[in-house]
N, C-alpha and C positions, 0 to 999 in steps of 0.2 A: 781700411775700414772693416768693421766686423758685422757679421750677420749670423742669425740662427734660423735653421729650417726645422720645423716640427715634422718628423717623419715616422712617428711611432704608432699611428692609428691602425685599426684593424681593417678598414676598408670594407665594412659589412655590405654596403650597397653595391659594391662592384664584384661581388661573388658571381661566378666561380673563379674569375681571374685572380682574385686576391687569396684564393686557397693555395695558389702556387707562388705568387709574387706579392710582396708588399706594394701597396698602391703607388708609392713614389717611384717604383722601378718598372712600372708598366710602360712599354715602348709607345712613343707618340709619333715620332718622325724618323722613319727608317729604324735604326737601332737605338736612337736617342730616347732616353727615358725622361719622365717628368722632372726628376731631380737633376739630371744633367742639363736640361733646358734652363732650369732655375739657376744652377751654378754658373752656367755660361752667361746668363743675363746679368747676374750680380757681378761677375768678373769684368764684364764689358763696361759696367758702370762704376768701377773703381774699388770693389770689395775684394780683398785678398786673403781674408781669414774667415772661414765659414765653419760653423759648428752644426752638426747634424744630430738632433735629439731622436734617439731610436728606442723602440720597444719590440713591436711585432716583427719577427723575422729580421732582427737587427744584424745578425751575422751576414745575411745576404747583401744588405746595403753596404756594410763596411767592406766586405771582400770585393764587391763590384766597383765601388768608387775609389777605394784605396786612399792614399794620402793626399790626393788632389793634384799631384804633380802633372798628370796628363791633362788637366784642365787649366793649369797655370795659377792655381790657388793653393792655400794650405787648408786641408780638411781635418777637422777633429770630431770625435764622436763622444756622445754622452748616452750611455745605455741605461734606461730605466728598469728597475726591478719590478715595478708595478706601474699601471697607468697613472700619469700625473697631470693629465689635462693639457690645456693650451698655454698655461703660464707656469705651472709647477715645475716643468723640466728646467726652467731657468735657475731654480735654486741649486741644481747640481753643477751649474756653470758660473756661479757668481764670482768665483776666484779668478776666472779667466776673462770675464766680461767687465773689464776695468775702465771702459769708456762707452759712450753712447753707441747703440747698435740697432740694427733692423731685425725684426722677428717676423717670420712668415710661415704660413701653413704649407705643408709639403704637397698639397694637391691644388695649388693655385698657379695659373699661368696668366700673364698679363704683359702688355706692351708699355706699361708705365715706365717712366725714367726714374730709377731708384736713386741715382746721383742727385738729381734735383730735389727729390723727396727728402733725402738725407740732409742736404744743405739747408733747405727751408726749415726743417724740423729742428735742427741743432741751433738755429738762430732764434727760435721763438721761446717764450717763457714757460711752456708746458713741459712737464717731464714725460708725458705720453702723447704721441700723435697717432691717430687712427686713420688709416686709409678708408674712405667711404665711396660708395658707388650707387647710382640710381639703377634700380631694377624695375623693368616694366613687364607686368604679367597680365595677359588677357583674362578678363572675367567671363565665366561661361554663361552668365545669364544677363538679361536686361535689368538695368537699375531703374526702378520706378520712383518718380518724384510725385509725392502726394501732398496736397494742401486742402484743408477743410474737407477731407474725405473724398476728394476728387483727384483723379490722375491728371496732372498738367504736363507731364513730360516723361519720355522714356529714353534713357541712354542705352542703346543696344550694344550689349557686350563691351562695356567700357574697359579701358586699360586701367589697371591698378599700379600705382607708382609708390615705390618704397626706397628709402635711403638705407642701405645695408652696410654692415661692417665687412670689409673686403678681405679680412684674414691677413693683413699686412700692417705692421706697427713699427714705430720708432720709440725706443725707450732710453731714458737716461738712468744712470746707475742709482740715483736716489730711490728708485722704485723698489729696489731689493728689500728694503725694510718692511714692505707690505706683503711680500711673497713668503709663505711659510716653507720651511725646509722639508723636502721629500714628502709632500702631501699633495693630493689631488687638488688643483686650484686652477680655475679658468680665468681667461682674460676678462670675461664679463664680470667676475667677482672683483678683480682688480679695478675695473672701471667704476663699479658701484661704490667701492671703498673711497676712491678719489672723489667721486661726486659727493658722497656723504661728508667728506672732509673739506669740501669746497676747494679742491685742487683742480686747476685748469687742465682740461683735456682738449687738445687741438684736433680738428678734423681736416684731413687732406683729401679733397674731393677729386676723383679722377673721371675722365670721360673716355679714357683709353680702353682698348680691348681688355677684357678680364673674364676669366671663367674659373669656377670651382668644379673640379672633376669629381663629382660626388655620385653620379649615376651612370648607367650604361649609355643612355642617350647623350649625356655630356661628353663622355669619353669618345664616342663615335664622331660627334661634331668636331671635337678638338683634333682627332686624327685626320679628319678630312681637311680641316683648315691648315694644318701644319704639313700636309702631304708634300707640297712643293716648296716648303720653306727651307732656306739654308741656315740652319741653326747651329 
């Protein structure tokens, strides 16, 4: 099975760490980096061919990970000459991605079972399956309920609930016809094109642990969680 990891971002919100290292190479558990945890996770769920889409500090990623033999997988690299977004990098790999594959952001860690996700996705009729997750965010103020100019209730600092895109996708090769060659193109643009053309998009909702390592607080929380893990 094949997977693509997007590892070309600048990691602006994690400076100064990303002044030295690309975000996917930041150590999380001992010397294990974000990318290594992702690679091991995919390998343990049956993926043996993994493509790393790089841009920022690409040479560090390629020299650190090598050909994948030390992880028990085959690693291949696609280096962008310019930022191509979250979907554009696939245009550089379409000759190699000749079967359905998983695409994921290089700053996501999760306990979800990728093998089950792949098997369910390949059996449904949708060319694109999007992993979704409920995020609960505390609201800083009381929510006032008013009827006929009178306050009838107050929800004190209620939780806000959102279903978000979790940065993990399953794609069938039919989708390449919608992805422009070597142009900045986001997965959100692909989704909107499919919606406009009334093409089915499947949602795969997870309750598993999931985190997007986008900020310093997120990074510190992840390091604490994985401190004692055998990854």
